C-alpha positions in Angstrom: -42.2 25.2 -14.4 -40.9 27.0 -17.5 -38.8 25.2 -20.0 -35.1 26.1 -20.1 -34.6 25.1 -23.7 -36.8 24.0 -26.5 -36.1 22.6 -30.0 -36.9 24.8 -33.0 -36.8 24.8 -36.8 -36.3 27.9 -38.8 -36.8 28.1 -42.5 -35.9 31.3 -44.3 -35.9 32.3 -48.0 -33.2 34.6 -49.3 -33.4 36.8 -52.4 -32.0 34.8 -55.3 -30.4 37.9 -56.9 -27.9 38.1 -54.0 -24.3 37.2 -55.0 -22.9 33.9 -53.7 -20.8 35.7 -51.2 -23.7 37.8 -49.9 -25.8 34.7 -49.5 -23.0 32.8 -47.7 -22.5 35.9 -45.4 -26.2 36.0 -44.4 -26.3 32.2 -43.7 -23.1 32.6 -41.6 -24.7 35.6 -39.8 -27.8 33.7 -38.8 -25.8 30.6 -37.9 -23.5 32.6 -35.6 -26.5 34.3 -34.0 -28.0 30.9 -33.2 -24.7 29.6 -31.9 -24.3 32.6 -29.6 -27.9 32.1 -28.2 -28.4 28.4 -28.2 -27.2 25.1 -29.6 -27.2 24.7 -33.4 -28.0 21.2 -34.5 -28.0 21.5 -38.3 -28.0 24.0 -41.2 -29.4 22.6 -44.4 -29.0 24.8 -47.4 -31.6 23.7 -50.0 -30.5 26.2 -52.6 -32.6 28.0 -55.2 -36.1 26.7 -55.5 -39.2 27.8 -57.4 -41.7 29.6 -55.2 -45.4 28.5 -54.9 -46.3 32.2 -55.6 -44.4 35.3 -56.6 -42.9 37.3 -53.7 -41.8 40.8 -54.6 -42.1 39.9 -58.3 -39.6 37.0 -57.8 -40.4 33.4 -58.8 -37.6 31.7 -56.9 -35.7 32.0 -53.7 -32.7 30.5 -51.8 -34.0 28.2 -49.0 -32.2 27.5 -45.8 -33.4 25.2 -42.9 -31.8 25.5 -39.4 -32.5 23.2 -36.5 -31.5 24.4 -33.1 -32.4 24.5 -29.4 -32.5 27.7 -27.3 -34.3 29.5 -24.5 -38.0 30.3 -25.4 -37.3 34.1 -25.7 -34.7 33.7 -28.5 -36.9 32.7 -31.5 -38.9 36.0 -31.1 -35.6 38.0 -31.4 -34.4 35.8 -34.3 -37.8 36.5 -36.1 -37.3 40.2 -35.5 -33.8 40.1 -37.0 -35.1 38.1 -40.0 -37.7 40.8 -40.7 -35.3 43.7 -40.6 -32.5 42.1 -42.6 -32.3 43.1 -46.3 -32.3 40.0 -48.5 -34.6 37.9 -46.4 -37.9 37.4 -48.3 -39.8 35.2 -45.9 -39.0 33.3 -42.7 -40.8 30.8 -40.3 -39.8 29.5 -36.9 -41.5 26.5 -35.5 -41.2 24.9 -32.0 -40.8 21.1 -32.5 -41.6 20.3 -28.9 -45.2 19.6 -27.9 
């Protein structure tokens, strides 16, 4: 039998050159998207951090961690939205359930 909901973690890195308002708007956009398609447990903004290697000639990024539960099809759609959104440098979504 297929799972109805699973627990996920999503980490994404935003462009550090975005204004504070633009960064807050992107975080709110993704938070709202998760709330509309699942249950948001936590949003942890880590802030600007130094990257392990340069991405697009940038050495730092704004990190955000989201913990949520949703139907198994939603993380694929969230990943697609991360990839097409300007300002998102990298993202990773991991299922926490075994």
